[in-house]
N, C-alpha and C positions, 0 to 999 in steps of 0.2 A: 505493500501500501504503501503509494509517494502522497505527502498533505492527506487530504480529505478527498482522494480521488483512487477509484480502486483499480485494477491493473483490467480487470473486465472494460470499464470506462474508459480508460487510457486506450485499450486497443480497438474498442468502436471507434473512439476518435481518428484512429489513425489509420482504420479502415477504408473510413467515408473518404478520408483523404489518398490513400494507397490509390482505391480504384476510378478516384479524380484523374490523379496524376497516370496511371495505367490508361485510361482512354483518350487523356490528352496526348500521350505519348504517341498512342496511335494515330491519333487524329494527323499529327505531327509527319510520322514517316508516311500519309499515304497522301497528305499535301505535299510533301518534297519528291514522289511519284507525278503526281496530278503538275505541278511544274516542272520537275525536269522534261514531261513529254510533251509539256504545252502545244495544243494547237488550240487554233482562234476557234474554233466551235466548241473548245470544252469552257470557254471563260463561264459557264452557269453554275458547271461543276465546280470549277475553282473560285468563284462567289460563293458557294454554298461552304467549299470546305473553310474558306476563311472565315465564314460565318462560325461555323461551327469550331473553332478555332478560340475564336472571342467570347463566345457564351462557356466555352472551357476554362478558360482563364477566370471568367466572371464565377464560374463555380465553385474553383481552386481557392479566387479571394473572398467567396464568403466562408469556405472553412478554415480560411486564417486565425478565426479567434478560436478556434477549438484545440488550436496547439500553439496558440500564442504564449503560454506558460511554459513550454518546454524547451528546456536548454542543454544545446548540443555541442559540447566542446569542438573547437575550433580543429582538431586534429584530426576530427572524426572526418573532417573533410580533406585533409591531405591524403587519407588513406584512399576516400573516391577517387581524388585525383589521380592517384596512382592505379587505381583499376585494382584495386584489394577490396574485400567484402568488410562495408563498416562493421560487420559483427565483429570483426578480427580486433577491433582495437579493445571492447571488453576483455576480450582473453588475451591481448598482451599485456594490459594494464594488470590484471591479475598477475599473469607470470611476474611481470616486474615488479607488485606490490609483495609478492612471495619473495623475490629476490633478496628485495631490500629487508623484509621481515627476518629472514635468513640472515642479513650481513648485519642488522641490530645486535639478533639475538645472541651471535656469534659475540661482537663487541661485547655487550651483557656477561656472558661466561666467562671473559676474559678480564673483565674491572674483580666481576664475585672472587676468580681466580688470584689476582693480584691482592686486593682484599686481603683474603686469606694469610697469604704467602704474607704481607706485610704486618698484619698483624703478628703472625709468629715472629717475625725478626724483631719487632718492636718488642715484643714483650719478653724474648731474650734479653735485649738491652737493657731495657726499663717495666722490669717486671713490675715493681711497686706502684707506677703511676698507670700502668696496665690495667692492673687488678683492678684499683682506683677509676676507672675508665670505664671497664668493663660493670663495676658496681653501679657507676653513673649510669650507663645504659639502662641494666637491668630494672630498675628506679625508674626510667622514664614510663610511661602509660604508651601503647601500644597505636 
């Protein structure tokens, strides 16, 4: 659930836009065919295709308010520009987060080990002070 909108409602919003975009893309393809093989007697067909394009743009414009609150990372557009599936962006982000998590976990473990060795060496050199330190630490509420 994102905010007050459930995933099903989000999906419905995207479904309508996706269908409209698919129709628009198909109409654009057909218009390209019509224009590339244009004959003067096909002017009415061209006008009809252009009208369909304008209507399609108006329909897409009406749907923009339904997805206006959706934020898309700019990197997703880089993936699209590179011809990659934008869903790979999420996968790549998760993999990067896991690698960073492992690196941070390694650092934490190293610091814990360092702390243990430091405490041991300090205890050898300053046993009285370390006993006082430990007593103070044990008295502190966690």
